[in-house]
C-alpha positions in Angstrom: -96.3 -110.5 -163.5 -96.0 -113.5 -161.2 -92.5 -112.6 -160.0 -92.8 -110.2 -157.1 -89.3 -109.0 -157.6 -89.9 -107.8 -161.1 -92.4 -105.1 -162.2 -93.6 -104.0 -165.6 -95.4 -100.8 -166.5 -96.7 -99.8 -170.0 -98.2 -96.6 -171.2 -99.5 -95.7 -174.7 -99.5 -92.1 -175.6 -102.2 -90.8 -178.0 -102.6 -87.1 -178.8 -106.2 -87.7 -179.8 -107.2 -89.0 -176.3 -106.8 -86.5 -173.4 -106.1 -89.3 -170.9 -103.4 -90.8 -173.0 -101.7 -87.5 -173.8 -101.7 -85.8 -170.4 -98.2 -86.3 -168.8 -99.6 -86.2 -165.3 -102.2 -88.9 -166.0 -99.6 -91.0 -167.8 -97.1 -90.8 -164.9 -100.0 -91.7 -162.6 -100.7 -94.7 -164.8 -97.1 -95.9 -164.4 -97.3 -95.4 -160.7 -100.6 -97.3 -160.4 -99.4 -100.2 -162.4 -96.2 -100.5 -160.3 -98.2 -100.2 -157.0 -100.6 -103.0 -158.1 -97.6 -105.3 -158.4 -96.7 -104.8 -154.8 -98.1 -106.6 -151.8 -98.7 -103.3 -149.9 -99.1 -99.7 -151.0 -96.0 -97.6 -150.5 -96.2 -95.5 -147.3 -95.5 -92.3 -149.3 -98.5 -93.0 -151.5 -100.7 -93.6 -148.6 -99.5 -90.3 -147.0 -100.2 -88.4 -150.3 -103.7 -90.0 -150.5 -104.5 -88.9 -146.9 -103.2 -85.4 -147.4 -105.2 -85.0 -150.6 -108.3 -86.3 -148.9 -107.9 -83.8 -146.1 -107.4 -81.0 -148.6 -110.5 -82.2 -150.5 -108.3 -82.4 -153.6 -108.7 -85.4 -155.9 -105.9 -84.9 -158.3 -102.3 -85.1 -157.3 -99.8 -82.8 -159.1 -97.1 -83.9 -161.6 -94.4 -83.3 -158.9 -96.3 -85.3 -156.2 -96.6 -88.3 -158.6 -93.0 -87.9 -160.0 -91.6 -87.9 -156.5 -93.2 -91.3 -155.8 -91.9 -93.1 -158.9 -88.3 -93.7 -157.7 -89.2 -95.0 -154.3 -91.9 -97.2 -155.9 -89.5 -98.6 -158.5 -86.8 -99.2 -155.9 -89.1 -101.7 -154.1 -88.4 -104.2 -157.0 -85.2 -106.0 -157.9 -85.9 -105.2 -161.6 -88.4 -102.9 -163.3 -89.3 -102.5 -167.0 -91.1 -99.4 -168.2 -92.4 -99.1 -171.7 -93.5 -95.8 -173.2 -95.1 -96.2 -176.6 -95.6 -93.0 -178.7 -93.8 -90.5 -176.4 -94.1 -87.8 -179.1 -97.9 -88.0 -178.7 -97.6 -86.8 -175.1 -98.6 -83.1 -174.4 -95.5 -82.5 -172.1 -93.3 -85.2 -173.6 -90.1 -83.3 -172.6 -91.2 -83.4 -168.9 -91.9 -87.1 -169.1 -88.6 -87.7 -171.0 -86.6 -85.9 -168.3 -88.3 -88.0 -165.6 -87.3 -91.2 -167.4 -83.8 -89.9 -167.8 -83.6 -89.1 -164.1 -84.8 -92.6 -163.3 -82.0 -94.0 -165.5 -79.4 -91.9 -163.8 -80.3 -93.3 -160.4 -77.9 -96.1 -159.6 -80.0 -97.4 -156.8 -82.3 -99.4 -159.0 -82.3 -102.0 -161.8 -84.4 -100.4 -164.5 -84.9 -101.0 -168.2 -86.9 -98.5 -170.2 -88.1 -98.8 -173.8 -89.4 -95.6 -175.5 -90.8 -95.4 -179.0 -91.2 -92.0 -180.7 -91.3 -90.7 -184.3 -87.8 -90.0 -185.4 -88.4 -86.3 -186.1 -89.5 -85.6 -182.5 -87.7 -83.5 -179.9 -87.2 -86.6 -177.8 -84.8 -88.0 -180.3 -82.3 -85.4 -179.2 -82.8 -86.1 -175.5 -82.1 -89.8 -176.0 -79.3 -89.5 -178.5 -76.7 -91.1 -176.1 -78.7 -94.3 -175.8 -79.0 -97.3 -178.1 -81.7 -96.8 -180.7 -83.4 -98.8 -183.4 -85.0 -97.1 -186.4 -88.0 -98.9 -187.8 -89.3 -97.6 -191.1 -92.3 -98.4 -193.2 -92.4 -100.2 -196.5 -91.9 -98.4 -199.8 -94.5 -96.4 -201.5 -95.0 -99.3 -203.9 -95.8 -101.5 -201.0 -98.4 -99.0 -199.8 -99.9 -98.7 -203.2 -100.3 -102.5 -203.5 -101.9 -102.6 -200.0 -104.4 -99.8 -200.7 -105.3 -101.3 -204.1 -105.9 -104.7 -202.5 -108.0 -103.2 -199.7 -110.1 -101.3 -202.2 -110.6 -104.5 -204.3 -111.7 -106.3 -201.2 -114.2 -103.6 -200.4 -115.6 -103.7 -203.9 -115.8 -107.5 -203.9 -117.6 -107.5 -200.6 -120.1 -104.9 -201.8 -118.9 -102.4 -199.2 -117.7 -99.9 -201.8 -119.6 -99.2 -205.0 -117.1 -98.0 -207.6 -117.6 -98.2 -211.3 -115.2 -95.5 -212.5 -111.5 -96.6 -212.7 -110.3 -93.0 -212.6 -112.0 -92.6 -209.2 -110.3 -95.7 -207.9 -106.9 -94.3 -209.0 -107.7 -91.0 -207.3 -108.6 -92.8 -204.0 -105.3 -94.7 -204.1 -103.3 -91.6 -204.9 -105.0 -89.6 -202.2 -104.6 -92.2 -199.5 -101.0 -92.9 -200.4 -100.1 -89.2 -200.4 -101.9 -88.5 -197.1 -100.3 -91.6 -195.4 -96.9 -89.7 -195.3 -95.0 -93.0 -194.9 -97.4 -94.4 -192.3 -98.0 -98.0 -193.4 -98.6 -100.9 -191.1 -95.5 -99.6 -189.2 -94.7 -95.9 -189.2 -91.3 -94.4 -189.0 -90.3 -94.5 -185.3 -87.1 -94.3 -183.3 -87.0 -96.7 -180.4 -84.7 -96.0 -177.5 -83.8 -98.7 -175.1 -81.8 -97.6 -172.1 -81.0 -98.7 -168.6 -78.8 -97.6 -165.7 -75.4 -98.9 -164.7 -76.7 -101.4 -162.2 -79.1 -103.0 -164.8 -78.4 -106.5 -166.0 -80.0 -108.7 -168.6 
């Protein structure tokens, strides 16, 4: 962002990608994005780097990174953190608790947006915060979409299909396996901020 007083950090969690599901890597990503928006690296981060270099260790621990988040966030007048797909994170409860700890700090202006499937454990942790539930379309919508996609594939010679029963089986299988995941899947989004936060 161009405003040096405002920082934005965004992470996308994906259980199929080790780097996007490891909570230590994800918290490191948040920290890196926040540091890149400062004119100078935080002193605590430089000290951690020097210590790790002396110990010939390349990877900081979760606790070392988590301890740097609050001092880094506090350098900005306002910070926005977006966590997409929290339920896809390996240690999502640990990451959730860190976010809650940040919110409880009254020393910073912070807005956090978290998305997670509604059936996840994080739903309980964030139950005291405003939430928005986004659901997918109906099964009928999904059937229409899948049929349309199949027709397009046939029309463009990408799918050779002469048996109407097979087309029906493909539609039925895809719809049943989608488990409600259409263009949008069922998620609960939690938007929360601390007491000092303003618009």
